[in-house]
SEKOL-515602 format. One record per residue (C-alpha): z, x, y. Coordinates in steps of 0.02 Angstrom, whole numbers, padded with zeros to 5 digits, always signed. Layout:
ZXY
...
END
This chain:
+00903-01420+02003
+00884-01416+01806
+00718-01339+01710
+00624-01454+01609
+00589-01392+01429
+00478-01484+01300
+00479-01421+01115
+00329-01393+01018
+00335-01375+00834
+00288-01466+00681
+00478-01436+00590
+00594-01540+00641
+00741-01447+00579
+00657-01303+00687
+00633-01423+00831
+00826-01460+00816
+00874-01287+00790
+00794-01240+00971
+00869-01386+01052
+01033-01351+01012
+01006-01159+01085
+00924-01222+01244
+01043-01342+01268
+01207-01227+01250
+01155-01171+01459
+01183-01313+01563
+01041-01258+01671
+00915-01324+01570
+00867-01486+01510
+00766-01542+01354
+00635-01666+01412
+00537-01700+01243
+00458-01641+01073
+00303-01635+01000
+00261-01607+00802
+00073-01512+00833
-00044-01451+00965
-00122-01613+01015
+00046-01723+01039
+00096-01567+01152
-00052-01601+01256
-00017-01781+01286
+00155-01751+01326
+00135-01632+01450
+00016-01751+01536
+00155-01864+01522
+00336-01784+01565
+00273-01641+01672
+00385-01515+01592
+00398-01332+01670
+00401-01241+01528
+00330-01265+01357
+00394-01185+01196
+00234-01177+01092
+00236-01135+00894
+00075-01059+00844
+00036-01133+00646
+00026-01319+00657
-00056-01439+00596
-00220-01550+00707
-00240-01416+00836
-00157-01250+00834
-00034-01170+00977
-00165-01038+01038
-00294-01187+01081
-00159-01294+01151
-00089-01175+01271
-00275-01149+01323
-00300-01347+01338
-00125-01365+01450
-00152-01225+01539
-00316-01308+01577
-00249-01482+01673
-00076-01402+01725
-00085-01229+01762
+00055-01213+01823
+00168-01237+01677
+00246-01075+01581
+00211-01070+01403
+00319-00953+01275
+00261-00924+01114
+00391-00950+00971
+00328-00902+00808
+00354-00829+00653
+00213-00724+00673
+00217-00523+00751
+00030-00479+00723
-00062-00438+00870
-00179-00528+00827
-00090-00681+00856
+00001-00600+00998
-00153-00535+01094
-00228-00717+01064
-00106-00800+01120
-00076-00716+01280
-00261-00732+01315
-00242-00923+01286
-00128-00890+01446
+00061-00879+01362
+00192-00806+01464
+00318-00763+01351
+00298-00725+01163
+00472-00688+01037
+00494-00722+00858
+00585-00861+00765
+00733-00771+00685
+00765-00690+00871
+00791-00865+00950
+00968-00859+00934
+00979-00692+01026
+00835-00711+01145
+00787-00901+01196
+00888-00904+01333
+00849-00741+01398
+00643-00772+01375
+00674-00940+01478
+00748-00841+01614
+00643-00702+01647
+00450-00824+01628
+00556-00963+01749
+00582-00815+01897
+00410-00764+01838
+00405-00625+01737
+00305-00604+01566
+00431-00589+01414
+00392-00504+01251
+00537-00492+01132
+00603-00331+01046
+00529-00390+00874
+00354-00413+00943
+00360-00256+01014
+00414-00170+00884
+00287-00241+00764
+00153-00209+00885
+00182-00030+00884
+00197-00035+00689
+00023-00115+00703
-00053+00014+00802
-00001+00133+00680
-00061+00042+00539
-00251+00031+00641
-00241+00192+00652
-00226+00223+00487
-00366+00104+00441
-00469+00186+00556
-00433+00349+00446
-00458+00277+00266
-00615+00224+00347
-00577+00052+00303
-00738-00024+00374
-00699-00192+00457
-00874-00245+00450
-00853-00280+00262
-00726-00399+00278
-00859-00490+00397
-00933-00655+00326
-01125-00666+00327
-01161-00746+00495
-01246-00909+00486
-01439-00897+00541
-01535-01043+00622
-01645-01087+00513
-01511-01104+00348
-01539-01266+00239
-01365-01310+00234
-01322-01350+00041
-01199-01485+00084
-01196-01522-00113
-01126-01370-00184
-01007-01375-00026
-00926-01522-00074
-00892-01463-00236
-00826-01319-00194
-00721-01372-00072
-00643-01538-00194
-00608-01413-00301
-00503-01308-00194
-00350-01341-00312
-00399-01246-00464
-00381-01048-00453
-00565-01010-00459
-00752-01005-00433
-00864-00907-00491
-01049-00927-00395
-01164-00827-00508
-01330-00788-00512
-01489-00664-00481
-01512-00568-00289
-01592-00683-00180
-01532-00868-00215
-01419-00894-00039
-01251-00865-00132
-01174-00761-00009
-01220-00875+00148
-01176-01030+00066
-00995-00989+00050
-01007-00922+00205
-01053-01090+00272
-00933-01161+00143
-00778-01061+00225
-00872-01124+00390
-00845-01298+00340
-00678-01281+00255
-00501-01368+00290
-00441-01204+00216
-00432-01048+00310
-00529-00906+00223
-00556-00704+00179
-00692-00602+00150
-00737-00449+00059
-00907-00365+00048
-00902-00245-00102
-00999-00099-00158
-00984+00063-00250
-00868+00140-00146
-00750+00017-00187
-00735+00108-00391
-00571+00179-00355
-00420+00050-00350
-00328+00128-00207
-00477+00109-00094
-00518-00091-00167
-00331-00125-00146
-00332-00054+00021
-00486-00168+00053
-00406-00317-00014
-00243-00284+00070
-00333-00270+00224
-00440-00440+00196
-00304-00538+00176
-00217-00447+00326
-00337-00509+00429
-00301-00681+00420
-00113-00673+00385
-00077-00494+00494
+00081-00460+00452
+00100-00526+00275
+00078-00385+00163
+00196-00250+00235
+00257-00188+00082
+00106-00171-00027
+00037-00093+00120
+00161+00015+00124
+00163+00062-00069
-00072+00092-00052
-00032+00219+00100
+00103+00307-00011
+00071+00480-00080
+00059+00447-00265
-00011+00283-00291
+00138+00177-00378
+00112+00100-00553
+00000-00056-00570
+00147-00170-00623
+00220-00121-00442
+00068-00159-00361
+00043-00301-00426
+00198-00378-00420
+00195-00316-00249
+00042-00404-00204
+00078-00579-00305
+00235-00592-00209
+00182-00558-00029
+00059-00684-00073
+00158-00829-00115
+00268-00804+00013
+00118-00854+00130
+00154-01017+00178
-00015-01063+00209
-00165-01115+00062
-00338-01006+00078
-00478-00932+00016
-00495-00769-00063
-00707-00727-00069
-00754-00566-00149
-00953-00524-00128
-01051-00417-00238
-00929-00423-00382
-01052-00327-00496
-01007-00182-00387
-00863-00168-00461
-00833-00051-00628
-00682+00009-00617
-00566-00054-00786
-00405-00046-00678
-00472-00170-00553
-00535-00292-00706
-00374-00272-00742
-00297-00336-00597
-00389-00488-00592
-00356-00517-00779
-00181-00517-00725
-00211-00620-00570
-00310-00767-00657
-00171-00755-00794
-00039-00816-00674
-00132-00869-00520
-00049-00881-00336
-00028-01055-00291
-00089-01051-00130
-00250-00971-00159
-00413-01018-00220
-00518-00840-00277
-00718-00859-00257
-00809-00737-00354
-00992-00687-00282
-01094-00597-00424
-01261-00560-00488
-01189-00568-00662
-01031-00662-00753
-00908-00547-00695
-00804-00443-00848
-00632-00533-00850
-00559-00649-00972
-00581-00823-00897
-00638-00920-01048
-00462-00995-01031
-00474-01064-00864
-00662-01129-00923
-00596-01214-01065
-00463-01306-00975
-00593-01358-00838
-00480-01254-00721
-00617-01153-00626
-00794-01208-00560
-00969-01126-00600
-01110-01140-00474
-01260-01055-00551
-01437-01027-00516
-01492-01180-00575
-01371-01261-00446
-01451-01140-00316
-01625-01149-00349
-01710-01247-00207
-01761-01433-00241
-01905-01499-00190
-01825-01568-00031
-01756-01422+00001
-01924-01328-00012
-01987-01476+00106
-01841-01436+00257
-01850-01234+00237
-02047-01240+00286
-02040-01365+00411
-01882-01243+00507
-01981-01101+00446
-02175-01139+00485
-02153-01305+00575
-02279-01376+00431
-02270-01527+00318
-02301-01465+00152
-02391-01586+00048
-02337-01625-00124
-02447-01532-00216
-02385-01377-00113
-02218-01404-00153
-02257-01432-00338
-02354-01257-00318
-02217-01162-00225
-02067-01224-00349
-02181-01175-00508
-02221-01012-00446
-02043-00976-00388
-01939-01106-00462
-01825-01131-00310
-01804-00932-00277
-01735-00953-00099
-01774-00766-00036
-01941-00812-00144
-01983-00933-00034
-01963-00851+00132
-02058-00696+00104
-02198-00817+00046
-02185-00922+00225
-02211-00731+00313
-02369-00737+00236
-02431-00905+00262
-02505-00962+00420
-02540-01141+00370
-02546-01252+00219
-02718-01200+00153
-02647-01026+00153
-02523-01089+00007
-02649-01114-00125
-02732-00968-00103
-02586-00843-00109
-02467-00938-00237
-02631-00924-00351
-02625-00738-00334
-02416-00743-00425
-02403-00701-00583
-02262-00772-00682
-02145-00629-00659
-02000-00642-00520
-02018-00453-00507
-02212-00452-00467
-02180-00593-00385
-02059-00495-00235
-02156-00328-00247
-02340-00425-00199
-02238-00527-00062
-02153-00385+00012
-02313-00290-00001
-02393-00449+00098
-02252-00464+00222
-02263-00281+00275
-02435-00289+00273
-02434-00414+00445
-02327-00311+00540
-02375-00174+00661
-02385+00008+00589
-02246+00074+00687
-02131-00079+00609
-02185-00073+00445
-02111+00131+00454
-01951+00090+00519
-01917-00043+00397
-01969+00051+00262
-01859+00209+00326
-01711+00114+00370
-01686+00043+00189
-01601+00202+00164
-01443+00157+00274
-01325+00033+00215
-01282-00027+00365
-01345+00033+00545
-01350-00011+00744
-01472+00038+00855
-01398+00189+00914
-01414+00251+00709
-01596+00159+00707
-01647+00261+00874
-01591+00462+00804
-01616+00415+00612
-01790+00330+00619
-01867+00318+00788
-01835+00506+00857
-01963+00590+00724
-02118+00527+00811
-02072+00464+00977
-02237+00446+01043
-02311+00360+00930
-02161+00238+00941
-02151+00217+01155
-02138+00041+01137
-01997+00014+01048
-01821+00069+01024
-01685+00018+00919
-01614-00131+01004
-01806-00210+01012
-01812-00162+00829
-01658-00257+00796
-01707-00399+00900
-01890-00414+00831
-01775-00413+00659
-01676-00558+00734
-01828-00651+00772
-01933-00629+00644
-01795-00688+00489
-01836-00524+00402
-01665-00542+00323
-01542-00457+00427
-01356-00497+00409
-01252-00471+00546
-01093-00378+00478
-00967-00384+00642
-00945-00510+00783
-00981-00408+00917
-01167-00405+00837
-01159-00229+00841
-01189-00160+00649
-01306-00229+00527
-01380-00223+00364
-01527-00296+00261
-01510-00433+00126
-01463-00331-00047
-01652-00389-00133
-01732-00353+00034
-01673-00188+00048
-01722-00147-00135
-01880-00207-00100
-01911-00092+00028
-01834+00046-00065
-01954+00025-00194
-02092+00024-00053
-02000+00192+00007
-02042+00274-00158
-02200+00232-00166
-02248+00268+00008
-02162+00459+00047
-02120+00598-00041
-01960+00631-00088
-01940+00782+00048
-01959+00646+00158
-01826+00523+00092
-01741+00664+00100
-01762+00704+00283
-01720+00547+00323
-01550+00557+00224
-01518+00700+00335
-01552+00620+00498
-01442+00476+00432
-01288+00605+00396
-01322+00691+00554
-01297+00557+00660
-01151+00490+00533
-01064+00648+00556
-01054+00653+00752
-01001+00474+00760
-00854+00536+00652
-00898+00427+00495
-00860+00541+00394
-00868+00456+00211
-01048+00389+00264
-01099+00542+00298
-01043+00635+00145
-01154+00493+00060
-01300+00550+00150
-01278+00723+00125
-01302+00712-00056
-01415+00604-00050
-01547+00730+00071
-01488+00859-00072
-01408+00948+00021
-01227+00976-00061
-01180+01135+00058
-01193+01024+00204
-01083+00906+00092
-00951+01060+00059
-00967+01090+00278
-00962+00921+00323
-00764+00915+00234
-00735+01082+00265
-00753+01026+00457
-00636+00881+00439
-00513+00904+00326
-00382+00995+00406
-00385+00876+00556
-00383+00721+00415
-00212+00821+00361
-00116+00840+00518
-00128+00649+00522
-00031+00640+00370
-00205+00546+00285
-00223+00670+00150
-00275+00534+00036
-00442+00507+00123
-00474+00682+00101
-00440+00667-00099
-00574+00547-00104
-00700+00618-00017
-00668+00773-00137
-00704+00642-00269
-00900+00627-00185
-00914+00820-00263
-00954+00877-00452
-00800+00986-00506
-00926+01134-00535
-00971+01130-00360
-00753+01105-00285
-00718+01275-00418
-00834+01396-00338
-00797+01345-00163
-00630+01426-00109
-00614+01304+00075
-00643+01140-00054
-00501+01226-00179
-00388+01248-00010
-00386+01062+00023
-00350+01022-00161
-00222+01153-00144
-00128+01059-00003
-00150+00890-00101
-00061+00946-00252
+00089+01006-00136
+00074+00833-00042
+00080+00754-00222
+00233+00867-00281
+00097+00936-00402
+00182+01096-00397
+00143+01145-00598
-00057+01117-00538
-00027+01262-00389
-00079+01415-00497
-00207+01368-00577
-00291+01330-00421
-00236+01488-00342
-00312+01580-00488
-00488+01468-00469
-00481+01539-00286
-00460+01716-00298
-00598+01713-00416
-00713+01629-00298
-00820+01754-00203
-00806+01680-00006
-00726+01785+00112
-00592+01674+00195
-00532+01677+00381
-00371+01707+00459
-00298+01533+00419
-00351+01512+00242
-00271+01654+00195
-00122+01584+00281
-00134+01420+00173
-00153+01529+00030
-00013+01624+00068
+00088+01456+00092
+00030+01420-00104
+00086+01631-00164
+00252+01559-00078
+00271+01410-00173
+00228+01474-00330
+00328+01631-00312
+00489+01516-00272
+00488+01430-00429
+00475+01584-00535
+00615+01640-00433
+00548+01772-00329
+00645+01737-00182
+00590+01887-00087
+00412+01879-00124
+00409+01686-00095
+00503+01736+00085
+00344+01862+00110
+00212+01742+00099
+00315+01604+00203
+00320+01741+00326
+00127+01775+00311
+00082+01588+00312
+00197+01534+00483
+00109+01693+00548
-00065+01644+00517
-00078+01468+00518
-00102+01413+00711
+00000+01294+00796
-00124+01147+00807
-00113+01144+00625
+00055+01091+00645
+00072+00947+00476
+00024+01118+00370
+00167+01243+00463
+00310+01105+00482
+00285+01092+00293
+00256+01274+00280
+00409+01275+00402
+00534+01179+00277
+00511+01272+00136
+00523+01427+00251
+00696+01359+00299
+00760+01331+00118
+00689+01531+00058
+00777+01592+00219
+00955+01511+00164
+00940+01563-00024
+00916+01736+00026
+01057+01760+00163
+00977+01697+00335
+01036+01530+00355
+01096+01544+00513
+00939+01616+00586
+00854+01462+00490
+00925+01347+00576
+00928+01414+00734
+00738+01442+00729
+00729+01271+00668
+00822+01214+00819
+00695+01313+00938
+00567+01242+00864
+00602+01046+00885
+00653+01106+01066
+00468+01176+01057
+00348+01028+00991
+00163+01026+01035
+00131+00905+01083
+00298+00853+01141
+00363+00713+01051
+00243+00714+00919
+00319+00600+00773
+00279+00697+00612
+00328+00882+00688
+00483+00784+00765
+00560+00706+00597
+00528+00862+00483
+00597+00964+00609
+00747+00867+00647
+00779+00872+00454
+00764+01045+00402
+00930+01111+00459
+00997+00988+00347
+00918+01098+00227
+01027+01256+00243
+01203+01147+00283
+01172+01047+00109
+01175+01222-00011
+01305+01286+00106
+01415+01138+00071
+01441+01101+00263
+01439+00894+00257
+01493+00876+00428
+01346+00963+00500
+01229+00867+00400
+01304+00721+00457
+01296+00743+00636
+01101+00793+00619
+01092+00639+00527
+01138+00524+00627
+00982+00536+00765
+00866+00574+00638
+00846+00364+00606
+00841+00339+00795
+00659+00451+00799
+00521+00355+00836
+00366+00362+00720
+00486+00424+00573
+00372+00399+00420
+00441+00279+00255
+00420+00472+00169
+00535+00562+00302
+00643+00385+00315
+00678+00403+00133
+00721+00585+00159
+00858+00538+00292
+00952+00392+00172
+00960+00503+00032
+01039+00663+00134
+01166+00495+00202
+01197+00461+00027
+01220+00630-00017
+01352+00661+00135
+01450+00488+00034
+01413+00548-00130
+01502+00735-00093
+01626+00659+00016
+01682+00486-00122
+01637+00357-00036
+01556+00268-00170
+01521+00105-00094
+01414+00190+00057
+01329+00309-00066
+01276+00159-00152
+01218+00048-00012
+01101+00216+00060
+01056+00265-00092
+00971+00084-00114
+00889+00117+00051
+00824+00272-00032
+00761+00164-00173
+00686+00042-00064
+00558+00184-00015
+00532+00255-00217
+00333+00253-00216
+00333+00306-00040
+00429+00468-00054
+00454+00629-00149
+00499+00547-00338
+00630+00686-00354
+00763+00591-00230
+00717+00450-00319
+00773+00485-00466
+00917+00593-00401
+00981+00406-00304
+00949+00314-00476
+01069+00460-00554
+01196+00470-00410
+01232+00258-00398
+01228+00232-00588
+01368+00365-00616
+01448+00302-00442
+01441+00112-00510
+01543+00196-00672
+01681+00273-00571
+01697+00086-00477
+01728+00026-00654
+01552-00070-00652
+01492-00002-00802
+01368-00140-00870
+01297-00123-00672
+01312+00084-00699
+01193+00073-00858
+01065-00062-00762
+01051+00070-00642
+01002+00190-00753
+00906+00099-00832
+00790+00071-00689
+00773+00244-00672
+00723+00290-00812
+00567+00173-00798
+00541+00239-00642
+00528+00411-00708
+00414+00351-00874
+00314+00268-00737
+00262+00434-00662
+00207+00508-00820
+00283+00681-00746
+00373+00768-00886
+00508+00831-00770
+00542+00670-00695
+00577+00604-00863
+00692+00765-00931
+00786+00738-00766
+00841+00555-00785
+00889+00621-00973
+00996+00741-00912
+01045+00609-00779
+01077+00482-00943
+01184+00626-01033
+01281+00636-00867
+01330+00425-00889
+01344+00460-01083
+01469+00578-01040
+01574+00458-00927
+01570+00311-01047
+01648+00423-01181
+01464+00406-01269
+01473+00581-01335
+01357+00541-01482
+01229+00534-01391
+01264+00687-01274
+01294+00804-01411
+01106+00719-01466
+01020+00771-01302
+01088+00945-01326
+01067+00986-01488
+00891+00921-01476
+00830+00983-01279
+00742+01128-01228
+00842+01201-01107
+00835+01325-00955
+00943+01415-00834
+00986+01387-00663
+00819+01411-00546
+00816+01450-00350
+00720+01287-00327
+00911+01171-00388
+00946+01173-00193
+01064+01025-00150
+01007+00913-00313
+01156+00816-00405
+01085+00852-00550
+01031+00998-00629
+01018+00987-00809
+01083+01178-00838
+01235+01126-00777
+01241+00956-00892
+01227+01056-01022
+01406+01168-00998
+01464+00994-00927
+01421+00923-01153
+01487+01092-01210
+01659+01041-01132
+01675+00889-01165
+01634+00932-01369
+01776+01043-01363
+01773+01146-01505
+01827+01338-01470
+01632+01387-01484
+01591+01252-01371
+01699+01297-01227
+01658+01488-01264
+01457+01422-01254
+01501+01329-01093
+01598+01474-00980
+01461+01617-01043
+01335+01508-00959
+01454+01437-00802
+01484+01649-00781
+01315+01683-00753
+01278+01518-00664
+01428+01569-00533
+01340+01765-00517
+01162+01710-00490
+01221+01563-00374
+01311+01666-00247
+01180+01776-00262
+01063+01647-00182
+01210+01590-00077
+01205+01400-00136
+01407+01356-00101
+01371+01193-00179
+01335+01239-00343
+01443+01394-00344
+01595+01241-00300
+01502+01146-00435
+01490+01298-00556
+01704+01361-00513
+01767+01175-00541
+01683+01179-00723
+01746+01334-00760
+01931+01294-00714
+01899+01135-00837
+01851+01261-00992
+01967+01381-00959
+02108+01249-00966
+02026+01187-01099
+02041+01366-01188
+02222+01384-01113
+02180+01527-01009
+02282+01431-00849
+02271+01601-00745
+02089+01599-00749
+02084+01408-00701
+02215+01447-00574
+02069+01583-00491
+01904+01498-00524
+02013+01329-00462
+02066+01393-00304
+01920+01490-00248
+01822+01324-00264
+01956+01236-00161
+01934+01359-00018
+01732+01332-00008
+01753+01137-00013
+01886+01098+00108
+01826+01129+00255
+01674+01038+00201
+01747+00899+00131
+01643+00928-00036
+01790+00822-00131
+01669+00730-00256
+01673+00913-00386
+01853+00919-00407
+01865+00727-00452
+01724+00705-00606
+01852+00797-00730
+02003+00758-00608
+02117+00721-00735
+02118+00865-00861
+02154+00952-00691
+02268+00854-00604
+02434+00978-00656
+02339+01124-00580
+02310+01051-00407
+02482+01003-00403
+02517+01160-00426
+02404+01236-00313
+02441+01115-00186
+02645+01188-00201
+02566+01373-00171
+02504+01286-00025
+02332+01310-00068
+02222+01171+00052
+02358+01067+00036
+02292+00916+00132
+02118+00930+00062
+02216+00937-00130
+02310+00776-00059
+02153+00674-00052
+02084+00740-00219
+02256+00677-00317
+02235+00519-00212
+02050+00511-00256
+02128+00545-00447
+02264+00417-00470
+02159+00281-00415
+02017+00321-00528
+02100+00262-00694
+01996+00324-00853
+01879+00152-00921
+01801+00140-01100
+01645+00080-01100
+01598-00051-01196
+01478-00032-01360
+01309+00040-01311
+01209-00010-01438
+01110-00179-01418
+01142-00316-01514
+00983-00378-01564
+01031-00554-01659
+00963-00715-01631
+01156-00804-01605
+01145-00665-01430
+00982-00764-01382
+01059-00925-01401
+01228-00900-01285
+01096-00800-01158
+00998-00958-01173
+01159-01063-01127
+01237-00972-01012
+01058-00997-00909
+01049-01164-00908
+00863-01253-00879
+00839-01437-00853
+00716-01512-00948
+00624-01544-00801
+00612-01378-00778
+00592-01328-00947
+00413-01428-00945
+00355-01329-00777
+00400-01145-00855
+00278-01198-00997
+00165-01261-00888
+00169-01107-00788
+00156-00993-00935
+00002-01075-00951
-00059-01029-00790
-00080-01180-00675
-00018-01171-00519
+00093-01283-00415
-00049-01420-00367
-00108-01425-00534
+00085-01431-00590
+00109-01568-00487
-00041-01682-00535
+00020-01663-00734
+00201-01697-00708
+00173-01829-00561
+00276-01738-00437
+00258-01678-00264
+00188-01507-00244
+00379-01481-00148
+00476-01528-00294
+00375-01422-00383
+00406-01274-00272
+00601-01332-00263
+00617-01311-00475
+00532-01154-00476
+00633-01049-00345
+00775-01136-00439
+00723-01031-00598
+00689-00887-00502
+00885-00884-00445
+00917-00943-00620
+00849-00798-00732
+00826-00663-00576
+00654-00634-00566
+00554-00636-00397
+00378-00706-00455
+00282-00829-00590
+00224-00673-00694
+00403-00600-00714
+00454-00789-00737
+00362-00822-00882
+00388-00654-00960
+00586-00669-00944
+00561-00852-01013
+00491-00793-01168
+00604-00612-01183
+00739-00758-01178
+00658-00872-01304
+00645-01007-01206
+00465-01030-01231
+00391-01089-01377
+00215-01027-01452
+00100-01107-01463
+00087-01056-01688
+00281-01123-01689
+00212-01283-01621
+00087-01308-01745
+00195-01269-01883
+00310-01395-01826
+00184-01510-01815
+00113-01489-01986
END
């Protein structure tokens, strides 16, 4: 008997594809299709299917709501969700609604039939993609919790029962969604936030909310919250951006901005983004972010800014073109009719025209003034008496009213209101400990829950900031008014004591940033330091060191430099950010402190001295310090030990104890505590590869790296390392296509890993492309690498890329550029930290000297290379020895010293053969061709030499084109002709460059929005760009867009 299935999806192609998959199974009968949730409910009742394959995001009624309704009427029907959404929020809600299966649309061809079979047999089915995404999201939730993203900041204000709906304003906002921006600007207390919140409640569009405060004046912090606000409604939409924001060093501004725009534009639905209290943002980089946003606004987003003063953004262009909506104080002030309605709701009285006029004259329709006044009025007769006392000054009105309001409350309630104003958010438990505990005898009749309940019932400007109504805050203006009263009624010492109790409660509940804030407000800087000292190591152990960096920003610099403990935290931050150049100064500051260090802290300092000694070439001292660090840093701090072990492993190898280091690493891998802990697991698995690469043992690296990618919980940082080592295996084995692919995978994580491996990846990719006879691609890869290095603003990275560029110059026969680099750059010798790196500028100088080919340059190269050989052997670096010996052979050949050339080359071959280290022999292979044949005939590694000769014969020399750019008009016009755009596309392009969004363009050109999207997609492909900002920039660069000035002159 066949299984009857109903397909529900709003896209006809998807329904057809699902039908095609299902009908490959003869035991399945597709009995119908529905285009949305409403039709699905009707069809289930009509055709009685056994299984429904249900989409989630559909018009009219979502799959979640439809599932609930279907199962109410037909509880025996089994529902399988088939969606593009892998986020936990969608999965949980769909399963809660009653679905028994969930899979992703891109998994349907492989997993849909299996899902049907499992569900039919009474089992639940979650696809591998859903499970994988859920695990990933669990990890993200852990990060969100640890970087103190307060979910309460992402909740819009709840609408109170006595709220007066401002329907005219709401309709104006809704009808102008097509415009990219709305600014709701007025002073405190005009009901801006609740009005916009009600708009989101009524709107046909999805909406997300972010409440801003002073902590958001850090670019990373703000963008993490901004990203979280988007992901609250589109849980899996911002994965790449999230990775960039949680990287060690924050990527360059344009990289982050482009990632935001690209991922937002990929969201298929239109939505509203609200930023409340925008006036709190003073950070110029955040303003720059929104200036760029508004220059080319995403086509699917309406940005709504709520602020007490006009935002410092360049919005004149939007304002002048009528492409933004502004709601001002006059719009928000209550009309006479709204005052009448408000007092009916609040007091149950109908005010006379005279009373309304008096309220209007005194408050000017100021909402919070009207509400405060209502708390002092018992009946209409009070109106005139109380309002006559007002002065015509808003500050006086508010101070008078708050005094009147407080005077009418019981004494203990008044005290609690005033004292609680120090809290930017609170819950019942917080109130209990912070406020009520100080004088229990007076407050036996209340507790935190009762106080909050009283505030709610009294309409005391209390705002719920989470869906469970656990956390609350005061309206900002009400909080400010209460704080004014606090300063009048309490001594400074009493205020500090309240902050002290608040800080202790937040610290006890692991809300560390707020605990630090209150400790500083309590003028107890020693306590603030202690809070950081008690928590920074545990935070590091979760690899969330950047949170500690944010904590340190709260402490004055003059305090940090006097605290050994804080300096130790800064030291580890420098190590995580690969800022080795900062370590000596931090060590010096620590040694000047008077503080006594415990054993663990001595271990941390030993690690710093290990790093410092290693970079100075003092290997024995470095090893001694590493041993001391491992002895003193306790096992519970595994992230510190894992990092120390990595450096210890390398130092052991360059001290001649590599085998011992490998055995220790393998032993440590078996004894991970806690077992399977992912940070330790990935690092300890990687450590032996450090030794294998240095001794040029590629087979062992290959064997070790294969299982690395299967480890659970690998961080992007470590995954990038894995791809780099995989690429290095193929690079040194001369498997160039595979190497390019691996290095491309490394580059995907370029802002989430160590910059050095990214630079190496760009250089290796460029050189590999050149050797594959793709010189223009090689140059492009090198240019991208140079841009990455320049964006890092690190002189070492920039110098390294310059050295890599010279390497490419030599392969492309551009000797002039290479010689210029050699003569204008300050060079250093080999260092112990050259490890396994491909690009070492000291060796590239020797390549240039050999290429110059003069007797003097050859002699200079040989002097350096002999010195490098001795040094590389002294630190047991076989990889470098092989590379140096091959270059020696090349130099000796140029100097007609065949016997010395043969000797060097033979030694190199014997070192490299077992490990398959073939590449060093090929880069200058043509000049050594005769020597290889001679050595093969002598019986020196004949099979290995045969491979080298075969690769050399394939590697036909490629002469490069003239590298100088041709900045001629004819070139630009020829470029334009090679990228033909239609007249319609040029029109659209011009409108995009003017900042218009898709729907606005569609209206102007009398086309559908879908048609505009297709044209833009075509232009993306033609111009090889990925977002609107780059599209406009590229078009200008190619001369496809005429400037306004050009248009004017043409008209003249």
